[in-house]
N, CA, C and O atoms as a GROMACS GRO file, in nm:
protein
  444
    1MET      N    1  -0.921   0.495   1.054
    1MET     CA    2  -0.940   0.387   0.958
    1MET      C    3  -0.804   0.348   0.901
    1MET      O    4  -0.723   0.434   0.865
    2LEU      N    5  -0.780   0.218   0.894
    2LEU     CA    6  -0.656   0.172   0.834
    2LEU      C    7  -0.669   0.172   0.682
    2LEU      O    8  -0.772   0.132   0.626
    3ILE      N    9  -0.563   0.218   0.617
    3ILE     CA   10  -0.550   0.207   0.472
    3ILE      C   11  -0.424   0.127   0.446
    3ILE      O   12  -0.338   0.115   0.532
    4TYR      N   13  -0.414   0.073   0.325
    4TYR     CA   14  -0.311  -0.026   0.299
    4TYR      C   15  -0.228   0.007   0.176
    4TYR      O   16  -0.278   0.061   0.077
    5LYS      N   17  -0.099  -0.026   0.185
    5LYS     CA   18  -0.006  -0.006   0.074
    5LYS      C   19   0.071  -0.136   0.054
    5LYS      O   20   0.118  -0.197   0.150
    6ILE      N   21   0.084  -0.176  -0.071
    6ILE     CA   22   0.163  -0.294  -0.105
    6ILE      C   23   0.295  -0.246  -0.163
    6ILE      O   24   0.298  -0.164  -0.254
    7LEU      N   25   0.405  -0.298  -0.108
    7LEU     CA   26   0.538  -0.264  -0.158
    7LEU      C   27   0.614  -0.392  -0.190
    7LEU      O   28   0.589  -0.498  -0.133
    8THR      N   29   0.707  -0.380  -0.283
    8THR     CA   30   0.799  -0.490  -0.308
    8THR      C   31   0.898  -0.496  -0.192
    8THR      O   32   0.911  -0.400  -0.115
    9ASN      N   33   0.968  -0.606  -0.180
    9ASN     CA   34   1.068  -0.619  -0.075
    9ASN      C   35   1.175  -0.509  -0.087
    9ASN      O   36   1.216  -0.452   0.014
   10ALA      N   37   1.220  -0.481  -0.209
   10ALA     CA   38   1.321  -0.376  -0.230
   10ALA      C   39   1.268  -0.239  -0.187
   10ALA      O   40   1.342  -0.160  -0.127
   11GLN      N   41   1.142  -0.210  -0.217
   11GLN     CA   42   1.083  -0.082  -0.177
   11GLN      C   43   1.069  -0.073  -0.025
   11GLN      O   44   1.093   0.033   0.033
   12TRP      N   45   1.031  -0.183   0.038
   12TRP     CA   46   1.018  -0.186   0.184
   12TRP      C   47   1.154  -0.167   0.250
   12TRP      O   48   1.166  -0.092   0.347
   13LEU      N   49   1.256  -0.234   0.199
   13LEU     CA   50   1.391  -0.217   0.255
   13LEU      C   51   1.439  -0.074   0.238
   13LEU      O   52   1.500  -0.018   0.330
   14ALA      N   53   1.414  -0.013   0.123
   14ALA     CA   54   1.455   0.126   0.099
   14ALA      C   55   1.382   0.221   0.193
   14ALA      O   56   1.441   0.316   0.244
   15LEU      N   57   1.255   0.197   0.217
   15LEU     CA   58   1.178   0.280   0.310
   15LEU      C   59   1.235   0.270   0.451
   15LEU      O   60   1.248   0.371   0.520
   16GLN      N   61   1.271   0.150   0.493
   16GLN     CA   62   1.329   0.132   0.626
   16GLN      C   63   1.464   0.204   0.637
   16GLN      O   64   1.495   0.264   0.740
   17GLU      N   65   1.541   0.198   0.530
   17GLU     CA   66   1.673   0.263   0.531
   17GLU      C   67   1.662   0.415   0.526
   17GLU      O   68   1.733   0.486   0.597
   18ASP      N   69   1.572   0.466   0.440
   18ASP     CA   70   1.559   0.610   0.420
   18ASP      C   71   1.470   0.678   0.523
   18ASP      O   72   1.484   0.798   0.547
   19GLY      N   73   1.379   0.602   0.583
   19GLY     CA   74   1.287   0.659   0.681
   19GLY      C   75   1.164   0.723   0.618
   19GLY      O   76   1.075   0.769   0.690
   20THR      N   77   1.157   0.726   0.487
   20THR     CA   78   1.042   0.783   0.416
   20THR      C   79   1.043   0.733   0.272
   20THR      O   80   1.146   0.686   0.223
   21THR      N   81   0.928   0.744   0.205
   21THR     CA   82   0.920   0.707   0.065
   21THR      C   83   0.824   0.799  -0.008
   21THR      O   84   0.728   0.850   0.049
   22LYS      N   85   0.852   0.819  -0.134
   22LYS     CA   86   0.759   0.890  -0.223
   22LYS      C   87   0.676   0.789  -0.300
   22LYS      O   88   0.593   0.826  -0.384
   23GLY      N   89   0.699   0.660  -0.272
   23GLY     CA   90   0.620   0.554  -0.332
   23GLY      C   91   0.691   0.477  -0.441
   23GLY      O   92   0.810   0.495  -0.467
   24ALA      N   93   0.613   0.392  -0.504
   24ALA     CA   94   0.660   0.307  -0.614
   24ALA      C   95   0.664   0.389  -0.743
   24ALA      O   96   0.615   0.502  -0.746
   25PRO      N   97   0.722   0.334  -0.848
   25PRO     CA   98   0.727   0.407  -0.975
   25PRO      C   99   0.591   0.461  -1.022
   25PRO      O  100   0.584   0.573  -1.072
   26ILE      N  101   0.484   0.384  -1.005
   26ILE     CA  102   0.352   0.433  -1.047
   26ILE      C  103   0.308   0.552  -0.962
   26ILE      O  104   0.240   0.643  -1.011
   27ASP      N  105   0.346   0.552  -0.834
   27ASP     CA  106   0.314   0.665  -0.746
   27ASP      C  107   0.387   0.790  -0.791
   27ASP      O  108   0.329   0.899  -0.797
   28LEU      N  109   0.515   0.774  -0.822
   28LEU     CA  110   0.594   0.888  -0.870
   28LEU      C  111   0.536   0.944  -0.999
   28LEU      O  112   0.530   1.066  -1.019
   29GLN      N  113   0.495   0.854  -1.087
   29GLN     CA  114   0.436   0.894  -1.215
   29GLN      C  115   0.305   0.970  -1.195
   29GLN      O  116   0.280   1.070  -1.262
   30ASP      N  117   0.221   0.922  -1.102
   30ASP     CA  118   0.090   0.982  -1.082
   30ASP      C  119   0.091   1.103  -0.988
   30ASP      O  120  -0.006   1.179  -0.983
   31GLY      N  121   0.200   1.120  -0.913
   31GLY     CA  122   0.211   1.236  -0.825
   31GLY      C  123   0.151   1.219  -0.687
   31GLY      O  124   0.134   1.316  -0.614
   32PHE      N  125   0.118   1.096  -0.651
   32PHE     CA  126   0.066   1.067  -0.518
   32PHE      C  127   0.089   0.919  -0.488
   32PHE      O  128   0.113   0.840  -0.579
   33ILE      N  129   0.083   0.883  -0.360
   33ILE     CA  130   0.100   0.744  -0.320
   33ILE      C  131  -0.036   0.678  -0.315
   33ILE      O  132  -0.127   0.722  -0.244
   34HIS      N  133  -0.050   0.570  -0.392
   34HIS     CA  134  -0.175   0.495  -0.398
   34HIS      C  135  -0.190   0.407  -0.274
   34HIS      O  136  -0.098   0.334  -0.237
   35PHE      N  137  -0.305   0.414  -0.211
   35PHE     CA  138  -0.342   0.324  -0.102
   35PHE      C  139  -0.471   0.254  -0.141
   35PHE      O  140  -0.538   0.293  -0.237
   36SER      N  141  -0.506   0.152  -0.066
   36SER     CA  142  -0.631   0.079  -0.085
   36SER      C  143  -0.698   0.061   0.050
   36SER      O  144  -0.633   0.067   0.154
   37THR      N  145  -0.829   0.038   0.046
   37THR     CA  146  -0.900  -0.002   0.167
   37THR      C  147  -0.885  -0.153   0.183
   37THR      O  148  -0.832  -0.220   0.095
   38ALA      N  149  -0.930  -0.205   0.295
   38ALA     CA  150  -0.925  -0.349   0.317
   38ALA      C  151  -1.000  -0.424   0.208
   38ALA      O  152  -0.957  -0.530   0.164
   39MET      N  153  -1.113  -0.370   0.164
   39MET     CA  154  -1.196  -0.435   0.063
   39MET      C  155  -1.132  -0.427  -0.077
   39MET      O  156  -1.167  -0.506  -0.164
   40GLN      N  157  -1.041  -0.334  -0.099
   40GLN     CA  158  -0.980  -0.314  -0.230
   40GLN      C  159  -0.845  -0.383  -0.247
   40GLN      O  160  -0.795  -0.395  -0.359
   41CYS      N  161  -0.785  -0.428  -0.138
   41CYS     CA  162  -0.648  -0.480  -0.141
   41CYS      C  163  -0.628  -0.599  -0.234
   41CYS      O  164  -0.532  -0.603  -0.310
   42ALA      N  165  -0.717  -0.696  -0.227
   42ALA     CA  166  -0.700  -0.817  -0.309
   42ALA      C  167  -0.704  -0.782  -0.457
   42ALA      O  168  -0.625  -0.834  -0.535
   43GLU      N  169  -0.796  -0.694  -0.496
   43GLU     CA  170  -0.805  -0.654  -0.636
   43GLU      C  171  -0.681  -0.575  -0.678
   43GLU      O  172  -0.632  -0.591  -0.790
   44THR      N  173  -0.631  -0.491  -0.590
   44THR     CA  174  -0.508  -0.416  -0.618
   44THR      C  175  -0.392  -0.511  -0.638
   44THR      O  176  -0.314  -0.495  -0.733
   45ALA      N  177  -0.379  -0.610  -0.550
   45ALA     CA  178  -0.270  -0.708  -0.563
   45ALA      C  179  -0.281  -0.785  -0.694
   45ALA      O  180  -0.181  -0.806  -0.763
   46GLU      N  181  -0.403  -0.825  -0.729
   46GLU     CA  182  -0.423  -0.902  -0.852
   46GLU      C  183  -0.393  -0.817  -0.976
   46GLU      O  184  -0.333  -0.865  -1.071
   47LYS      N  185  -0.434  -0.692  -0.973
   47LYS     CA  186  -0.417  -0.605  -1.090
   47LYS      C  187  -0.272  -0.560  -1.109
   47LYS      O  188  -0.222  -0.557  -1.221
   48HIS      N  189  -0.206  -0.524  -0.999
   48HIS     CA  190  -0.073  -0.462  -1.010
   48HIS      C  191   0.044  -0.553  -0.970
   48HIS      O  192   0.159  -0.522  -1.000
   49PHE      N  193   0.015  -0.665  -0.901
   49PHE     CA  194   0.122  -0.749  -0.848
   49PHE      C  195   0.101  -0.897  -0.878
   49PHE      O  196   0.155  -0.982  -0.807
   50ALA      N  197   0.024  -0.928  -0.980
   50ALA     CA  198  -0.006  -1.068  -1.012
   50ALA      C  199   0.122  -1.149  -1.033
   50ALA      O  200   0.210  -1.109  -1.109
   51GLY      N  201   0.130  -1.261  -0.964
   51GLY     CA  202   0.245  -1.349  -0.979
   51GLY      C  203   0.371  -1.305  -0.906
   51GLY      O  204   0.472  -1.374  -0.911
   52GLN      N  205   0.366  -1.191  -0.840
   52GLN     CA  206   0.485  -1.140  -0.770
   52GLN      C  207   0.489  -1.193  -0.627
   52GLN      O  208   0.389  -1.194  -0.555
   53ASP      N  209   0.607  -1.235  -0.589
   53ASP     CA  210   0.632  -1.277  -0.452
   53ASP      C  211   0.719  -1.169  -0.388
   53ASP      O  212   0.749  -1.068  -0.452
   54ASP      N  213   0.760  -1.188  -0.266
   54ASP     CA  214   0.844  -1.090  -0.195
   54ASP      C  215   0.776  -0.955  -0.183
   54ASP      O  216   0.837  -0.851  -0.207
   55LEU      N  217   0.648  -0.958  -0.144
   55LEU     CA  218   0.574  -0.834  -0.123
   55LEU      C  219   0.546  -0.813   0.025
   55LEU      O  220   0.549  -0.906   0.105
   56TRP      N  221   0.518  -0.688   0.058
   56TRP     CA  222   0.482  -0.649   0.194
   56TRP      C  223   0.351  -0.572   0.192
   56TRP      O  224   0.326  -0.493   0.102
   57LEU      N  225   0.269  -0.597   0.291
   57LEU     CA  226   0.145  -0.523   0.310
   57LEU      C  227   0.164  -0.432   0.430
   57LEU      O  228   0.193  -0.478   0.540
   58LEU      N  229   0.147  -0.302   0.406
   58LEU     CA  230   0.162  -0.204   0.513
   58LEU      C  231   0.025  -0.154   0.556
   58LEU      O  232  -0.061  -0.126   0.471
   59GLY      N  233   0.004  -0.145   0.684
   59GLY     CA  234  -0.118  -0.085   0.739
   59GLY      C  235  -0.084   0.051   0.796
   59GLY      O  236   0.011   0.065   0.873
   60VAL      N  237  -0.160   0.151   0.757
   60VAL     CA  238  -0.136   0.288   0.800
   60VAL      C  239  -0.268   0.348   0.846
   60VAL      O  240  -0.369   0.338   0.776
   61ASP      N  241  -0.268   0.411   0.962
   61ASP     CA  242  -0.388   0.479   1.010
   61ASP      C  243  -0.403   0.609   0.933
   61ASP      O  244  -0.318   0.698   0.942
   62GLU      N  245  -0.510   0.620   0.859
   62GLU     CA  246  -0.533   0.740   0.778
   62GLU      C  247  -0.527   0.867   0.862
   62GLU      O  248  -0.480   0.971   0.815
   63ASP      N  249  -0.573   0.860   0.986
   63ASP     CA  250  -0.574   0.978   1.074
   63ASP      C  251  -0.434   1.026   1.110
   63ASP      O  252  -0.418   1.140   1.153
   64ASP      N  253  -0.333   0.941   1.092
   64ASP     CA  254  -0.194   0.979   1.122
   64ASP      C  255  -0.127   1.051   1.006
   64ASP      O  256  -0.014   1.098   1.019
   65LEU      N  257  -0.196   1.059   0.892
   65LEU     CA  258  -0.138   1.120   0.773
   65LEU      C  259  -0.206   1.252   0.740
   65LEU      O  260  -0.324   1.271   0.768
   66GLU      N  261  -0.130   1.341   0.682
   66GLU     CA  262  -0.186   1.464   0.628
   66GLU      C  263  -0.194   1.448   0.476
   66GLU      O  264  -0.121   1.368   0.418
   67ASN      N  265  -0.282   1.521   0.415
   67ASN     CA  266  -0.292   1.525   0.269
   67ASN      C  267  -0.339   1.395   0.205
   67ASN      O  268  -0.294   1.360   0.096
   68VAL      N  269  -0.429   1.322   0.273
   68VAL     CA  270  -0.493   1.207   0.211
   68VAL      C  271  -0.622   1.256   0.145
   68VAL      O  272  -0.707   1.319   0.209
   69VAL      N  273  -0.635   1.226   0.018
   69VAL     CA  274  -0.753   1.266  -0.058
   69VAL      C  275  -0.817   1.139  -0.114
   69VAL      O  276  -0.748   1.055  -0.172
   70TRP      N  277  -0.947   1.127  -0.096
   70TRP     CA  278  -1.021   1.014  -0.150
   70TRP      C  279  -1.070   1.052  -0.290
   70TRP      O  280  -1.146   1.148  -0.306
   71GLU      N  281  -1.024   0.975  -0.390
   71GLU     CA  282  -1.055   1.009  -0.528
   71GLU      C  283  -1.108   0.887  -0.602
   71GLU      O  284  -1.070   0.773  -0.574
   72LYS      N  285  -1.195   0.914  -0.698
   72LYS     CA  286  -1.248   0.806  -0.782
   72LYS      C  287  -1.137   0.749  -0.868
   72LYS      O  288  -1.055   0.820  -0.924
   73SER      N  289  -1.139   0.617  -0.876
   73SER     CA  290  -1.041   0.546  -0.957
   73SER      C  291  -1.110   0.424  -1.015
   73SER      O  292  -1.223   0.432  -1.062
   74ARG      N  293  -1.043   0.313  -1.012
   74ARG     CA  294  -1.088   0.188  -1.069
   74ARG      C  295  -1.237   0.163  -1.042
   74ARG      O  296  -1.279   0.151  -0.927
   75GLY      N  297  -1.315   0.155  -1.149
   75GLY     CA  298  -1.457   0.123  -1.137
   75GLY      C  299  -1.538   0.228  -1.064
   75GLY      O  300  -1.647   0.199  -1.016
   76GLY      N  301  -1.488   0.350  -1.055
   76GLY     CA  302  -1.559   0.457  -0.987
   76GLY      C  303  -1.548   0.452  -0.836
   76GLY      O  304  -1.610   0.533  -0.766
   77GLN      N  305  -1.471   0.356  -0.784
   77GLN     CA  306  -1.452   0.345  -0.639
   77GLN      C  307  -1.366   0.460  -0.588
   77GLN      O  308  -1.282   0.512  -0.661
   78LEU      N  309  -1.387   0.498  -0.463
   78LEU     CA  310  -1.302   0.597  -0.399
   78LEU      C  311  -1.181   0.526  -0.339
   78LEU      O  312  -1.194   0.428  -0.266
   79PHE      N  313  -1.062   0.578  -0.372
   79PHE     CA  314  -0.937   0.525  -0.318
   79PHE      C  315  -0.864   0.635  -0.242
   79PHE      O  316  -0.870   0.751  -0.282
   80PRO      N  317  -0.795   0.599  -0.134
   80PRO     CA  318  -0.715   0.698  -0.062
   80PRO      C  319  -0.582   0.722  -0.133
   80PRO      O  320  -0.509   0.628  -0.164
   81HIS      N  321  -0.552   0.847  -0.157
   81HIS     CA  322  -0.427   0.888  -0.221
   81HIS      C  323  -0.355   0.985  -0.129
   81HIS      O  324  -0.414   1.083  -0.083
   82LEU      N  325  -0.229   0.957  -0.102
   82LEU     CA  326  -0.147   1.044  -0.018
   82LEU      C  327  -0.066   1.138  -0.106
   82LEU      O  328   0.017   1.095  -0.186
   83TYR      N  329  -0.091   1.267  -0.090
   83TYR     CA  330  -0.015   1.368  -0.162
   83TYR      C  331   0.099   1.413  -0.071
   83TYR      O  332   0.085   1.508   0.007
   84GLY      N  333   0.210   1.345  -0.082
   84GLY     CA  334   0.326   1.370   0.002
   84GLY      C  335   0.400   1.240   0.026
   84GLY      O  336   0.368   1.137  -0.032
   85GLU      N  337   0.498   1.248   0.111
   85GLU     CA  338   0.579   1.130   0.142
   85GLU      C  339   0.516   1.049   0.255
   85GLU      O  340   0.440   1.102   0.337
   86LEU      N  341   0.548   0.921   0.257
   86LEU     CA  342   0.504   0.832   0.363
   86LEU      C  343   0.622   0.808   0.457
   86LEU      O  344   0.718   0.740   0.419
   87PRO      N  345   0.617   0.863   0.579
   87PRO     CA  346   0.725   0.838   0.676
   87PRO      C  347   0.712   0.700   0.740
   87PRO      O  348   0.602   0.652   0.766
   88LEU      N  349   0.824   0.640   0.765
   88LEU     CA  350   0.828   0.508   0.828
   88LEU      C  351   0.755   0.508   0.962
   88LEU      O  352   0.686   0.412   0.995
   89ASN      N  353   0.768   0.615   1.039
   89ASN     CA  354   0.708   0.618   1.173
   89ASN      C  355   0.556   0.631   1.171
   89ASN      O  356   0.493   0.628   1.277
   90LYS      N  357   0.496   0.646   1.054
   90LYS     CA  358   0.349   0.651   1.043
   90LYS      C  359   0.289   0.515   1.006
   90LYS      O  360   0.167   0.501   0.997
   91ILE      N  361   0.374   0.416   0.984
   91ILE     CA  362   0.326   0.282   0.948
   91ILE      C  363   0.291   0.205   1.075
   91ILE      O  364   0.375   0.187   1.163
   92SER      N  365   0.168   0.161   1.083
   92SER     CA  366   0.121   0.089   1.201
   92SER      C  367   0.180  -0.051   1.209
   92SER      O  368   0.217  -0.098   1.317
   93TRP      N  369   0.189  -0.117   1.094
   93TRP     CA  370   0.249  -0.251   1.087
   93TRP      C  371   0.284  -0.283   0.943
   93TRP      O  372   0.231  -0.223   0.849
   94ALA      N  373   0.372  -0.380   0.928
   94ALA     CA  374   0.411  -0.432   0.796
   94ALA      C  375   0.420  -0.584   0.808
   94ALA      O  376   0.487  -0.637   0.896
   95LEU      N  377   0.351  -0.653   0.716
   95LEU     CA  378   0.349  -0.798   0.718
   95LEU      C  379   0.381  -0.852   0.579
   95LEU      O  380   0.343  -0.791   0.478
   96PRO      N  381   0.449  -0.966   0.573
   96PRO     CA  382   0.473  -1.027   0.441
   96PRO      C  383   0.341  -1.058   0.372
   96PRO      O  384   0.242  -1.092   0.437
   97LEU      N  385   0.342  -1.047   0.241
   97LEU     CA  386   0.224  -1.078   0.160
   97LEU      C  387   0.263  -1.189   0.063
   97LEU      O  388   0.294  -1.163  -0.053
   98PRO      N  389   0.261  -1.314   0.112
   98PRO     CA  390   0.310  -1.425   0.030
   98PRO      C  391   0.216  -1.458  -0.086
   98PRO      O  392   0.097  -1.425  -0.083
   99LEU      N  393   0.272  -1.521  -0.185
   99LEU     CA  394   0.197  -1.565  -0.302
   99LEU      C  395   0.162  -1.712  -0.285
   99LEU      O  396   0.250  -1.797  -0.265
  100GLY      N  397   0.035  -1.742  -0.292
  100GLY     CA  398  -0.011  -1.880  -0.283
  100GLY      C  399  -0.054  -1.931  -0.420
  100GLY      O  400  -0.036  -1.862  -0.520
  101GLU      N  401  -0.110  -2.049  -0.423
  101GLU     CA  402  -0.153  -2.110  -0.549
  101GLU      C  403  -0.263  -2.030  -0.617
  101GLU      O  404  -0.272  -2.027  -0.740
  102ASP      N  405  -0.348  -1.965  -0.537
  102ASP     CA  406  -0.463  -1.892  -0.592
  102ASP      C  407  -0.449  -1.741  -0.579
  102ASP      O  408  -0.548  -1.669  -0.584
  103GLY      N  409  -0.328  -1.694  -0.564
  103GLY     CA  410  -0.305  -1.549  -0.548
  103GLY      C  411  -0.240  -1.519  -0.415
  103GLY      O  412  -0.192  -1.609  -0.345
  104HIS      N  413  -0.238  -1.393  -0.382
  104HIS     CA  414  -0.172  -1.350  -0.258
  104HIS      C  415  -0.254  -1.390  -0.136
  104HIS      O  416  -0.377  -1.392  -0.138
  105ILE      N  417  -0.182  -1.422  -0.029
  105ILE     CA  418  -0.244  -1.466   0.095
  105ILE      C  419  -0.240  -1.349   0.193
  105ILE      O  420  -0.134  -1.314   0.246
  106PHE      N  421  -0.356  -1.290   0.216
  106PHE     CA  422  -0.366  -1.174   0.304
  106PHE      C  423  -0.380  -1.219   0.449
  106PHE      O  424  -0.443  -1.321   0.477
  107PRO      N  425  -0.320  -1.143   0.541
  107PRO     CA  426  -0.332  -1.177   0.682
  107PRO      C  427  -0.477  -1.164   0.729
  107PRO      O  428  -0.552  -1.080   0.678
  108GLN      N  429  -0.515  -1.244   0.824
  108GLN     CA  430  -0.649  -1.237   0.881
  108GLN      C  431  -0.651  -1.133   0.992
  108GLN      O  432  -0.578  -1.144   1.090
  109ASP      N  433  -0.735  -1.032   0.976
  109ASP     CA  434  -0.755  -0.928   1.078
  109ASP      C  435  -0.625  -0.879   1.139
  109ASP      O  436  -0.602  -0.898   1.259
  110PRO      N  437  -0.537  -0.817   1.058
  110PRO     CA  438  -0.408  -0.775   1.111
  110PRO      C  439  -0.413  -0.657   1.204
  110PRO      O  440  -0.313  -0.624   1.267
  111GLU      N  441  -0.528  -0.590   1.215
  111GLU     CA  442  -0.539  -0.473   1.302
  111GLU      C  443  -0.514  -0.515   1.443
  111GLU      O  444  -0.519  -0.432   1.534
   0.00000   0.00000   0.00000
């Protein structure tokens, strides 16, 4: 199953340069890397990245990662959380997540 991570352009560039990431500031604060399912991505973008441009949407196969725990979060939904670093070589794809008039424009069926 693909899970998704939204990064700023600076975070994406740093991940490419370093080859791994411990996540965004909120991830460091919480002690795990926050991911979303396909159904949760738009709400995540709206809640945490409203009005932000220069974002990237990363698709990661959950089966390629160790230490993913599904935990209750926003509204009692289960969200995938990675307890550990995200290596660049585990990312299936990365696509720009542009900002449109009505919010972020998600790619159609990027799998």
